[in-house]
C-alpha positions as CSV (number, residue, x, y, z in Angstrom):
1,M,-114.4,22.5,-161.4
2,Q,-110.8,22.4,-163.0
3,T,-110.1,25.7,-161.5
4,L,-110.6,24.4,-157.7
5,M,-108.6,21.3,-158.2
6,W,-105.7,23.3,-159.3
7,A,-106.1,25.8,-156.4
8,D,-106.1,22.5,-154.0
9,I,-102.7,21.2,-155.6
10,V,-101.3,24.5,-155.2
11,C,-102.0,24.5,-151.6
12,V,-100.6,21.1,-150.8
13,C,-97.3,22.2,-152.6
14,V,-96.9,25.4,-150.4
15,S,-97.5,23.5,-147.2
16,T,-94.6,20.9,-147.8
17,V,-92.0,23.6,-147.4
18,S,-93.3,25.0,-144.0
19,G,-91.5,22.4,-141.8
20,V,-88.1,22.9,-140.1
21,D,-85.3,20.7,-141.2
22,S,-81.7,21.3,-139.4
23,S,-78.4,19.5,-139.4
24,Q,-75.7,19.4,-136.8
25,E,-72.5,17.7,-136.2
26,V,-71.6,16.3,-132.7
27,S,-68.4,14.7,-131.5
28,A,-67.6,12.8,-128.1
29,R,-64.9,10.7,-126.9
30,P,-65.7,6.9,-126.1
31,G,-66.9,6.4,-122.4
32,Q,-68.4,10.1,-122.3
33,N,-72.1,10.9,-122.2
34,V,-73.3,13.0,-125.3
35,T,-76.6,15.1,-125.6
36,L,-78.0,15.7,-128.9
37,S,-80.2,18.8,-128.4
38,C,-83.7,18.9,-129.8
39,Q,-86.2,21.6,-128.8
40,Y,-89.4,23.1,-129.8
41,N,-91.6,26.2,-129.1
42,V,-94.4,24.9,-126.7
43,E,-96.2,28.4,-127.0
44,S,-97.2,27.9,-130.5
45,N,-98.6,24.2,-130.6
46,G,-98.6,23.1,-126.9
47,V,-96.5,20.0,-125.8
48,L,-96.2,17.7,-128.9
49,S,-95.1,14.1,-129.3
50,V,-91.7,13.4,-130.5
51,C,-89.6,10.5,-131.8
52,W,-85.7,9.9,-132.1
53,N,-84.4,7.7,-135.1
54,R,-81.4,6.1,-135.9
55,G,-80.3,7.5,-139.1
56,P,-82.0,10.0,-141.4
57,I,-85.7,10.7,-140.7
58,P,-88.2,9.0,-142.9
59,R,-91.1,10.8,-144.6
60,F,-93.3,9.3,-141.8
61,G,-92.7,8.4,-138.2
62,C,-89.6,6.9,-137.2
63,S,-88.6,3.7,-139.0
64,E,-85.6,3.1,-136.7
65,Q,-86.9,4.5,-133.6
66,L,-85.0,4.7,-130.3
67,I,-87.2,6.3,-128.0
68,A,-90.5,8.3,-128.3
69,T,-92.8,10.6,-126.1
70,D,-96.7,10.7,-126.0
71,R,-96.4,14.5,-125.2
72,E,-95.4,14.8,-121.7
73,R,-94.0,11.3,-120.9
74,V,-91.8,8.8,-122.4
75,K,-93.3,5.7,-123.9
76,E,-91.1,3.2,-122.3
77,E,-92.1,0.3,-124.7
78,T,-90.5,2.4,-127.5
79,R,-87.0,2.8,-125.8
80,A,-84.6,0.6,-127.5
81,S,-81.8,0.8,-124.8
82,G,-81.4,1.9,-121.4
83,R,-78.5,4.2,-122.6
84,Y,-81.2,6.3,-124.3
85,Q,-82.4,9.1,-122.0
86,L,-84.4,12.2,-122.3
87,L,-83.5,14.2,-119.3
88,G,-84.9,17.4,-120.2
89,H,-88.3,19.0,-119.4
90,L,-90.6,17.8,-121.9
91,D,-93.3,19.9,-120.9
92,G,-91.1,22.7,-121.9
93,G,-90.4,21.4,-125.3
94,D,-86.9,19.9,-124.5
95,V,-86.7,16.6,-125.9
96,S,-82.9,16.4,-126.2
97,L,-81.6,12.9,-126.6
98,T,-78.7,11.8,-124.1
99,I,-76.8,8.7,-124.9
100,V,-75.0,7.0,-121.9
101,N,-71.5,5.9,-122.2
102,V,-71.1,6.2,-126.0
103,T,-69.1,3.6,-128.1
104,A,-67.8,3.4,-131.4
105,E,-70.9,1.6,-132.5
106,D,-72.9,4.9,-131.6
107,A,-71.2,6.8,-134.5
108,G,-73.6,7.9,-137.2
109,Q,-76.5,9.8,-137.9
110,Y,-79.7,10.4,-135.7
111,G,-82.9,12.4,-136.2
112,C,-85.3,14.1,-134.1
113,R,-88.9,14.2,-135.2
114,V,-91.2,16.7,-133.6
115,D,-94.8,15.9,-134.8
116,V,-96.7,19.4,-135.5
117,P,-100.2,19.3,-136.4
118,G,-100.9,19.4,-139.9
119,W,-99.5,18.2,-143.3
120,F,-95.9,18.1,-143.8
121,N,-95.5,20.5,-140.7
122,D,-93.2,18.1,-138.7
123,Q,-89.9,19.6,-137.5
124,K,-86.8,17.5,-138.5
125,H,-83.7,17.9,-136.9
126,H,-80.7,15.8,-137.8
127,F,-77.3,15.1,-136.1
128,V,-74.3,13.2,-137.1
129,L,-72.5,12.0,-134.2
130,S,-68.3,11.0,-134.5
131,L,-66.3,9.7,-132.0
132,E,-62.8,11.2,-131.4
133,T,-59.8,8.9,-131.2
134,V,-58.1,8.9,-127.7
135,P,-54.3,9.0,-128.4
136,R,-51.9,6.3,-127.0
137,T,-49.8,7.0,-124.1
138,T,-46.2,6.1,-123.9
139,S,-45.3,4.9,-120.4
140,V,-41.9,3.8,-119.1
141,A,-41.1,2.7,-115.2
142,A,-38.4,0.5,-113.8
143,V,-39.9,-1.9,-111.3
144,N,-36.5,-1.7,-109.2
145,A,-32.9,-1.4,-109.4
146,W,-32.2,-4.8,-110.6
147,S,-35.2,-5.6,-113.1
148,T,-35.7,-4.5,-116.7
149,C,-38.0,-1.8,-117.5
150,L,-41.6,-2.3,-118.2
151,L,-42.4,-1.3,-121.7
152,S,-45.8,0.4,-123.4
153,L,-44.6,2.2,-126.6
154,P,-45.9,3.0,-129.8
155,V,-44.9,1.4,-133.0
156,G,-41.7,2.4,-134.4
157,H,-39.9,3.0,-131.2
158,M,-38.6,1.2,-128.4
159,T,-37.1,1.8,-125.2
160,S,-34.0,-0.1,-123.9
161,A,-33.0,-0.8,-120.5
162,V,-31.0,-3.4,-118.7
163,F,-30.1,-3.5,-115.0
164,T,-27.7,-6.2,-114.7
165,S,-25.7,-6.9,-111.4
166,S,-22.8,-9.5,-111.3
167,V,-21.2,-10.5,-108.0
168,I,-18.4,-12.8,-108.0
169,S,-16.9,-14.5,-104.9
170,V,-13.6,-16.6,-105.3
171,K,-12.8,-19.1,-102.4
172,E,-9.1,-19.0,-102.0
173,E,-7.5,-22.1,-101.1
174,V,-3.8,-22.4,-100.3
175,S,-1.9,-25.8,-100.2
176,H,0.9,-26.0,-97.8
177,R,3.1,-28.8,-96.0
178,N,3.0,-29.1,-92.4
179,R,6.3,-29.4,-90.3
180,N,5.3,-32.8,-89.5
181,G,5.2,-33.9,-93.1
182,T,1.3,-33.7,-93.6
183,S,-0.2,-31.5,-96.2
184,G,-3.0,-29.2,-95.6
185,T,-5.2,-26.5,-97.1
186,D,-6.0,-23.1,-95.9
187,A,-9.2,-21.6,-97.1
188,V,-9.6,-17.7,-97.2
189,A,-13.3,-16.6,-96.5
190,N,-15.8,-16.4,-99.5
191,T,-15.8,-12.9,-99.6
192,P,-16.9,-11.0,-102.8
193,L,-13.9,-9.6,-104.7
194,S,-15.8,-7.3,-106.7
195,V,-19.1,-6.1,-107.7
196,C,-19.6,-5.5,-111.3
197,V,-22.8,-3.4,-112.2
198,C,-24.0,-2.2,-115.8
199,V,-26.6,0.2,-116.0
200,C,-28.3,1.5,-119.1
201,V,-30.6,4.3,-118.4
202,C,-34.5,4.4,-119.5
203,V,-34.6,6.3,-122.5
204,Q,-36.9,6.4,-125.5
205,V,-34.8,5.8,-128.4
206,R,-35.3,4.3,-131.9
207,L,-35.1,0.7,-132.3
208,T,-31.5,0.4,-133.7
209,T,-29.9,2.7,-131.1
210,S,-31.5,0.4,-128.5
211,I,-30.3,-2.8,-129.8
212,V,-26.7,-1.1,-129.8
213,V,-27.1,-0.1,-126.4
214,S,-28.4,-3.4,-125.1
215,V,-25.6,-5.1,-126.8
216,L,-22.9,-2.8,-125.3
217,C,-24.5,-3.6,-121.8
218,V,-24.0,-7.1,-122.1
219,V,-20.6,-7.0,-123.5
220,L,-19.7,-4.5,-120.6
221,V,-21.1,-7.2,-118.0
222,I,-19.2,-10.4,-119.7
223,A,-16.0,-8.2,-119.7
224,A,-16.0,-7.1,-116.3
225,S,-17.1,-10.6,-115.1
226,V,-13.9,-12.0,-116.8
227,L,-11.8,-9.4,-115.3
228,V,-13.2,-10.3,-111.7
229,V,-12.2,-14.1,-112.3
230,V,-8.7,-13.3,-113.7
231,F,-8.2,-11.0,-110.5
232,G,-9.4,-13.8,-108.4
233,E,-7.0,-16.3,-109.7
234,F,-4.1,-13.8,-109.8
235,K,-5.0,-13.3,-105.9
236,K,-4.7,-17.0,-105.4
237,V,-1.7,-17.3,-107.0
238,H,-0.1,-14.5,-104.7
239,V,-1.5,-16.0,-101.5
240,F,-0.1,-19.4,-102.4
241,D,3.3,-18.0,-103.2
242,S,3.3,-15.9,-100.2
243,R,2.6,-19.0,-97.9
244,L,5.0,-21.2,-99.7
245,R,7.7,-18.5,-99.1
246,S,6.8,-18.4,-95.4
247,G,6.9,-22.2,-95.2
248,Q,10.3,-22.3,-96.8
249,R,11.6,-19.6,-94.3
250,W,10.1,-21.7,-91.5
251,L,11.5,-25.1,-92.5
252,S,14.8,-23.5,-93.0
253,G,14.9,-21.7,-89.5
């Protein structure tokens, strides 16, 4: 009697290692559809029931079940979300899980359990899903010739671009005395004397260089504006002096 009991125990221990256990790493980008491939041979045991688990497969069943099949059909009541799909041919042993529109929360471990008849014969396929990080892009664009660049830059860099225009008009007024003794004022057309433009091209530079370039642009605009004003005042004096001399010659004549 003791010999038979020992034989039974040996048979059970041998059967525990007859199942299949595999592991695979899968990567995807956020927003993609990713498929975790799980298949079995239907010629050996026919069409079998399968369950997908979130996390390691427990000793029995699927404790955190995502979706399961009853042989050739999906058990809709077990579907945890519409994002979990079994798109393969279930009657052909393809029970691969497709996760639609993956997000960062989907990263982690998954398990496919194929319910093979017999003790400890179930096939266990584990997957580790990781999400790739999408690199940030750098874009620089000017809206038009008179606007500041739009910035979308990584940390530690900065693009500086200043498009500044300054148009200064000087209204020239010359006082004179008419022949009848009355005084008058002649106004010259309000015409732009000069156009001062400072353009700093959009380039990706380091922060310190960007600040220096921006300051230089501002200084150039101010300096050019001052020169235009001075030139305008000089022109007013010149016109006034010319009119005054002309009036003196007319009176003396």
